[in-house]
C-alpha positions in Angstrom: 0.0 0.0 0.0 1.1 3.6 -0.6 -0.3 6.3 1.6 -1.9 9.4 0.0 0.6 12.1 0.8 1.6 15.2 -1.0 1.6 19.0 -1.1 0.0 21.3 -3.6 2.8 21.0 -6.1 1.7 18.2 -8.3 1.0 15.8 -5.4 4.7 15.5 -4.5 6.0 15.4 -0.9 9.1 17.5 -0.9 9.9 17.1 2.8 13.2 15.6 3.6 11.7 12.9 5.8 11.4 9.1 5.9 14.2 6.7 6.6 17.5 8.4 7.0 16.2 11.9 8.0 19.0 13.8 9.6 21.7 11.8 7.6 24.4 13.7 5.7 23.5 15.3 2.3 22.4 12.7 -0.2 24.6 11.9 -3.2 24.0 12.4 -6.9 22.4 9.9 -9.1 24.7 7.6 -11.0 24.1 6.8 -14.7 23.1 3.2 -14.0 20.7 4.4 -11.4 19.1 6.9 -13.8 18.6 4.1 -16.3 17.1 1.7 -13.7 14.8 4.5 -12.4 13.4 4.9 -16.0 12.7 1.2 -16.1 11.1 1.2 -12.6 8.8 4.1 -13.5 7.7 2.2 -16.7 7.0 -0.9 -14.7 5.0 1.0 -12.1 2.9 2.6 -14.8 2.3 -0.8 -16.3 0.8 -2.1 -13.1 -1.8 0.6 -13.4 -2.4 0.2 -17.1 -2.9 -3.5 -16.8 -5.2 -3.3 -13.8 -3.0 -4.7 -11.1 -3.2 -1.6 -8.9 -5.5 1.4 -8.6 -4.1 4.9 -8.1 -0.9 4.8 -6.0 -1.6 1.4 -4.4 1.2 -1.1 -4.8 4.9 -0.3 -5.2 7.9 -1.3 -7.2 11.6 -1.5 -6.5 14.9 -2.4 -8.2 18.3 -3.0 -6.7 21.4 -1.4 -8.2 24.5 -2.5 -6.3 23.8 -1.8 -2.7 21.1 0.9 -3.5 17.4 0.1 -3.7 15.4 2.4 -5.9 11.8 2.5 -4.9 8.6 4.2 -5.8 7.8 7.1 -3.5 4.8 7.3 -1.2 1.5 8.7 -2.6 2.8 10.0 -5.9 0.8 9.0 -9.0 3.1 7.1 -11.3 2.3 9.2 -14.3 3.8 12.2 -12.5 7.2 10.7 -11.7 10.0 12.3 -13.6 13.8 11.5 -14.0 14.4 14.0 -11.2 12.3 12.1 -8.7 14.8 9.2 -8.2 14.2 7.8 -4.7 16.7 5.4 -3.2 17.7 3.9 0.1 20.6 1.6 1.2 19.9 -1.9 2.5 19.4 -0.6 6.0 16.6 1.8 4.8 18.6 5.0 5.0 17.6 7.3 2.2 20.6 8.1 -0.1 18.8 9.5 -3.2 16.1 12.0 -3.6 13.8 13.9 -1.2 10.5 12.2 -1.8 9.4 9.9 1.0 9.9 6.2 0.0 6.9 3.8 -0.1 5.4 2.8 3.2 6.1 -0.8 2.2 9.8 -0.3 2.3 10.3 -2.9 5.1 8.8 -5.6 2.9 11.0 -4.7 -0.1 14.2 -4.6 2.0 13.3 -7.9 3.6 13.3 -9.6 0.2 16.6 -8.1 -0.8 18.3 -9.1 2.4 17.1 -12.7 2.2 16.8 -13.6 -1.5 18.8 -13.3 -4.6 16.5 -10.6 -5.9 17.2 -7.6 -8.1 13.6 -6.4 -8.4 10.3 -6.6 -6.4 6.8 -5.9 -7.4 3.9 -5.5 -4.9 0.3 -5.1 -6.2 -3.3 -5.1 -5.0 -4.4 -7.3 -7.9 -8.1 -8.0 -7.5 -8.3 -11.8 -8.1 -5.1 -12.5 -6.2 -6.4 -10.5 -3.2 -9.7 -12.3 -3.3 -8.0 -15.6 -3.2 -5.9 -14.5 -0.3 -9.0 -14.2 1.8 -10.2 -17.7 1.0 -7.2 -20.2 1.3 -3.8 -20.5 3.0 -2.3 -21.7 -0.3 -3.4 -21.2 -3.9 -4.5 -24.7 -5.1 -2.5 -26.3 -8.0 -5.0 -25.2 -10.7 -2.3 -24.7 -13.4 1.2 -26.0 -14.0 2.6 -22.4 -14.2 2.7 -22.5 -10.4 6.1 -24.1 -11.2 7.3 -20.7 -12.5 7.0 -19.4 -9.0 8.7 -22.3 -7.3 5.6 -24.4 -6.4 2.2 -23.9 -4.7 1.9 -20.2 -3.8 1.5 -19.6 -0.1 -0.6 -16.9 1.7 1.2 -14.8 4.3 -1.1 -14.1 7.3 -2.5 -10.6 7.5 -0.6 -7.8 9.2 -0.9 -4.0 9.0 0.6 -2.5 5.9 4.1 -1.0 6.2 5.0 -2.9 9.4 7.9 -5.2 10.2 5.3 -7.8 11.1 4.0 -7.9 7.5 7.5 -8.2 6.2 8.2 -11.1 8.6 4.9 -12.9 7.6 5.9 -12.5 4.0 9.3 -14.0 4.5 7.8 -17.1 6.1 5.6 -17.6 3.0 8.5 -17.2 0.5 11.1 -20.0 1.1 11.5 -21.9 -2.2 9.1 -19.4 -3.9 9.6 -16.2 -5.9 6.2 -14.8 -4.8 3.4 -15.1 -2.4 -0.1 -13.7 -1.6 -0.6 -11.3 1.3 -3.9 -12.1 3.2 -6.5 -9.4 2.6 -3.9 -7.3 0.9 -2.3 -8.4 -2.4 0.8 -9.9 -4.0 4.6 -9.8 -3.8 6.9 -11.2 -6.4 10.6 -10.8 -7.1 13.0 -11.6 -9.9 16.4 -11.1 -11.5 14.9 -8.2 -13.5 11.9 -5.9 -13.3 10.4 -7.7 -16.3 10.7 -11.1 -14.6 9.2 -9.8 -11.3 6.4 -8.2 -13.2 5.7 -11.3 -15.3 5.5 -13.4 -12.1 2.9 -11.0 -10.7 0.8 -11.1 -13.8 1.1 -14.9 -13.9 0.0 -15.2 -10.2 -3.0 -12.9 -10.8 -4.0 -15.0 -13.9 -3.8 -18.3 -11.9 -5.9 -16.8 -9.1 -8.5 -15.6 -11.7 -8.5 -19.1 -13.2 -9.1 -20.8 -9.8 -11.9 -18.4 -8.9 -13.5 -19.0 -12.3 -13.3 -22.7 -12.0 -14.7 -22.8 -8.5 -17.6 -20.6 -9.4 -19.4 -23.3 -11.4 -22.3 -24.7 -9.2 -22.0 -28.3 -8.3 -18.5 -28.7 -9.9 -15.0 -28.9 -8.4 -11.9 -28.2 -10.6 -9.4 -30.9 -11.0 -6.0 -30.1 -9.5 -2.5 -31.1 -10.3 -0.5 -33.4 -8.1 2.9 -32.4 -6.6 4.5 -35.0 -8.8 3.0 -33.4 -11.9 4.2 -30.0 -10.9 7.7 -31.4 -10.3 7.8 -32.7 -13.8 6.9 -29.3 -15.1 9.6 -27.7 -13.0 12.2 -29.9 -14.7 10.9 -29.0 -18.1 11.0 -25.3 -17.4 14.7 -25.4 -16.7 15.2 -25.8 -20.5 12.4 -23.5 -21.6 13.1 -20.5 -23.8 15.8 -19.4 -26.1 19.5 -20.4 -25.5 21.9 -17.5 -25.1 
């Protein structure tokens, strides 16, 4: 979730607050960070365009070295500019920009500290959020669950932006590249922004599929076995173009 904050100048919060307030002057943006920020903004806008979030809900981050670039709190993605780069170190101290980082920063940093991740996408996707209120694990309705490491777990509910939510998420992630957040949304990560986003979109599609299949009166969908999923996992290792 991203809180609705901002002043009268285009909805941007220009206070020098958030993590790291009182730290020494923040440094300039490096070329690789400027390029990564451009990709991050494009991904954030894509979450809105493709219906995975509404307004400024959800958030996106990408790691460049030991710096995590992240969407700021409460700023509509279509208003973000190259000069709005917002970045923190792995301890959450702000090192780039003046906009307040997303309220979900603890969740993003928890992923980077514990997983081999270079990008994280968090959304409030409708079907995935609906499923998170119904089950403790997304049933094996489709073999593409293998692309996320197996059956997708649901992290127990906790207030947004808290360390408790980040801890609950981490308990749902071992062996997985994504999870559902109960009564909240989704979190996925990847080696690139595109991969993290694609995993979010795939998770939302599988949740929509399961809800559709279970909505037929008097019928129950067939589910895959763990053995069938393992076979798919092995085949996916050789999937795609060789480089």
